[in-house]
C-alpha positions, 0 to 999 in steps of 0.5 A: 297791337291789340293792347295798343288798340285797346289803350288808344280806345280807352284814351279815346273814350275818356276824351269823348267823355270829358268833352261831353261833360264839358259841353253839357256843363256849358249847355246847362249853364247857358240854360240856367242863366237864360232860361225863365222858370215856368212859375214864380212861387211865392209862400205867404203867411197870414192869419186865416184862423183865430181872432186875428183872421179879421185882418189876415183873411182880407190880406189873403183875399187881396193877395189872390186878387193881385196874383190873378191881375198880375198873371192877367197881364203876364206875370212877372217879366213873363213868368206867372205867379203861383201862391201857397198860403200858410196859416198863422193861426195854427201856432208858432211851431206849425208855422215854422214847419210849414215855412221850412217845407215851403222853402226846402220841399216846394222851393218857393222863390220868395216868401212873404212872411209875417203878420205877428211880430213875435212870428217875425222875430223868429222867421227872420233868422230862419229865412237867413238860415235857409237862404230864402228871400223873405218880405216882411209884408206886415209885421211892425217890430222895429228890433229885426233890422236893429238887432241883426243884419240880414242878406235875404230879409227885407220889410216892404213897410214901415216898422213900429218906430214911425207907426207910433211916433206919428199918432204921438205927434198928432196927439201932441199937436191937436190935444196937448193939454193932457196930464195922465195916460194909461196904455192898454196893448196886447202882451207880446212883442208888438204890444210891448215894443210899441209902448216902449217907443211911445212911452219913451218918446213921450217922456222926452216931449212931455216929461210932466205926463204921468203914466197911471196904468200899463195893461197887457192883457193876453193876446187873443183875450175875450174880456177886457172887463178888469182893464176897463173897470180899473181904467174907469177908476183911474179916469186918465185923460188919454188912454192908448192902444196899439192892439189890433184885429179882433182884440182891439174891436172887443175892447172898444166895444166893451169900453164903449158899453160901459162909458169909457170913451166919455171920460178919456181921449182914445189914441188907436194907433192901428184902428183904421183896420177896424173902422167898418167892423166896429160901426157905430160902436167906435165914437167920434173923436178917437185919434186913429192911425193906419200903419203907413198911409193906407186908407180906402179914402186916401186923400192923395189917391181919390183921383188915381184910377188904379186905386179906384179900380182896386178898391172897387174890385175888393169891395165887390169881391169881399163886401168890405173896403180894403184895410191897411193889411190889404194895402200892405199886401199891395206894397209886397206885390209892388216890391216884388215886381219893382225888384225883379225889374230892377234885377233883370235890367242889371243882369243885361236881360237875363233872369236873376238868381236869388243873390241878384234880387237881394242885391237889387233890394237896396235902394229899391223904389216902389209904390202901392196905393200910397206914397212912394217908398224906398228900401234902405241899405238895412232892408228897411223900408221908409214909409209915410204915416197917415193919422186922423180923427174919426167923424160920422159922415154921410154915406158911411155906416162906420166912422170915417177919418177926418182932420188927417195928417200925412207925415213923411216917414224919414224924419220919424224913422230911426236912422240906419244902425241906430237903435230906435229906444236910444235914438228916441231917448236923445230927442229934444223937447221940440222933436215931434212938433212936425209938419204934416200934410193936412186934409179933411174928410171930402 
């Protein structure tokens, strides 16, 4: 009898334990699908040191400001955001280590990375391996989605292709009578890729134009005397540079000091971010672009109250007007809000997991402080492009943009599945005779 009692006692405890396990599992599953996290943690890579910090620090300031504003109104669907920053200026090895730490040890929900195209080329496969959602909030290389496919990696602004084709289209329209051209670009992924795009497109539109110099000084160079001397001797009709940040500022100042702007037409595809810093060192008549339609005097946003308030708040906080890296950060936050709202709606009001967020990114529509954007099925956003010419204007101690044109991004972005360079090589001779909406400075 004792043995039977022992047998049934063991059986009873086993059944009870099994039922308890099932109940616990059901409860934990229900909690997982319904319970919101206490915080939505976001890792952001940006330059906080080095010559590129003139570009990265404003974006960091914007992220802090945007997070504070977002949390003040309740966060993302009621969940406050918490930011973690990584300095790209410390070098690729340290950056990748910190990126992995945030993904694996901290367990961030989303990463915003990165500024440098060279860094993004490394981060994209790392993010995919770690299965962490990554918004490429600023880097330009078009190769990311043309060379590989990703589930967790997305770009919330345009890539190099429209960002380079837009200033070329503007040059061909407003200054068509040039016969020679030279390029001065930073020697890394962005500098090389952007010139490859520009030069191949130029060959299709103006095969008569001669490239007289291809100069690629080191990233972070402080002395451009050799490049300036060579350009002074060659006297190209047009000088292109897609350099940015401190490198571009230094090149412009040294070129101005030696009269290079007096003999050549300059096309500076990223110079919107340098206008205020350069002040009188940047002459009038220079073609500048904004890597998107980003400008603190955006002609289509001047009456937008949110735009005006953001610009005023940013100026009060930092002492400077927002630049395009700031507006890229705005777009990343706008995409973040939009995708969580979309995924939650698709999940019957429940908090989504990262796969549901990733799924919701395709076709996502959102808007920062420019024209609306949409994320294509390959993860790439389609973004409008603003280009214009520098002028001196009353009330500003630096040049502003006049004769602006805003081009729709769809027509100058390689279609899904196409390689940009191969797509460009097939351009007919009038491909870049495109119509943009024209505006004058007010």
